[in-house]
N, C-alpha and C positions, 0 to 999 in steps of 0.2 A: 525341456528346453531349459536349458540356463541363462538368465539374465541380470543384469545388474553390476556394481561397483560397489566391493566392502572391504574397506579397511579393516587389516587385522592384525594381532602380534603373535609372533613364533614366543613359544616359551624357552626357558633355559634346556628343556630336552628336545628340543626339534619338532614340537607337536605344536598344531595349530586346531581351531576351532573351525569346524566347517560351518558356513551361514548356514542359520535356524532353518530358513527355506529350501535349503538342498539336501538335511541332513535325513530323511524319511529317503526321500529316490536313492541314497547312497549308504544306507545302513549297512545292507548287504554286501557291502565292499565295491573297492574301486581300484584304479591302477594308477598310478604317478609314473610321469615318464619327461622327456625332455622334449621342449618343445623349441619354435624358430624364437626366436628375438630374445633368447637365454629367458624363457620364462616357463614355468613347468605348463604341464598339460593334468588336467584329471578328466578321467575318465569313467561313467560307471560298467562297471563289469561287462555286461551285454553291448556296450557300444566298443567297446575294447576289442570282444570278440569279432563283431562286426569289420573291424579295419585290419585285424589280425586275417581272416579270409580275404579280404581285397590282397593284402601285401604278400599272401601263399598263392595268389594265381598271378601274380605281375612276376613278368619275365626274371627268374635269376640270372641269365645271360645279361640284363640289364646293368653295367656299375652302380648308376647311381640307384637302384632298387636296392642292390644288396649294400651300398653303402648306409641308406639311408635305413633301413629295416636293422641295420646292426647296429648304429646307433640307439634307434626308438627302441627297441627288445632289450640291448643289455642295459641302458639306464632304468629300465620299468621296474615297479614296486608294488605288489599287490598290497594293499591295506584295505583293514575292514575299522572303522570308527570304533571308539569306545563309547561305552553308555551315554559319554558328555559329548558326544559326536567330535571328538580330537581325533586326528590322524596323526602318526608319526612321520616326519620328511625325512628320506636319510639322507645323513651327511653328505654324500655324494651330489645328489639330486640338488640339494641347499648352496653347496659349492658352484655348481653349474649354476644356477640361477641368480648366485649373489646373495640371498635371503640370509640376512642378519636377523634384526627383529621385526620391523615394520613393513609387512607386506597388503598387498593388493590381492583378491582375488575377485575375478570378472568371469560374467557368465557370455562364452563365448557358442550359444545354442546347442549341441551335444557333446559341450564338455564345458569345463572351470578351468581357468588359466590363474597361476597363483605367479605374481610378477614379485620384485622387490619395489617398495613406494616409489624410491628415487624414479628406477629403471621406467616404472609403467608411468608416471607424469611426464619422463622427457620423452619418450614415444608418442604418448597422446599428443603432445604439446606438438609435436613435429605432423603426425597424423590427422588430426583435425583440422589444419588447414587444407591441406591435399584432398579430405573428406568432401568440406564445405566448398572445394572451388573443381570438384569433379564436373565436366563438363559434357558427359559423356555415359552412357548407362553401365554400370559394372556386368551388371547380372542383365542382356538383352531380353526385352518382355518381361522380366519379373519386377524391375526397380525400374 
């Protein structure tokens, strides 16, 4: 499980240090791909394989499934952190997420998300009020 918010910086080569608390779990490899709201999703390989299987069984006759799969997999990059815990984020993914220098990595349960820091702050400011104002359960019977 990935939790927390971690401010980080991209270096000049497009590399990012993974937060230390996640390095062991991601040491054998990970997959980075496009996420919603112009962030990047970072999955441990096993979780990415689980999602791949779920999408494999989805009906390819559904246009939304085809569209989502194309963008999701075409933008994906498998990476292995170096000995210092850095990963290289491909230029196309940096461009998609608007990543330049200051980034924020958030834990999002089964994945990490990489955001441009300003984009994350804007998103969070809008969502925190909605979160606070929820008057019904998002997941009935769970929360």
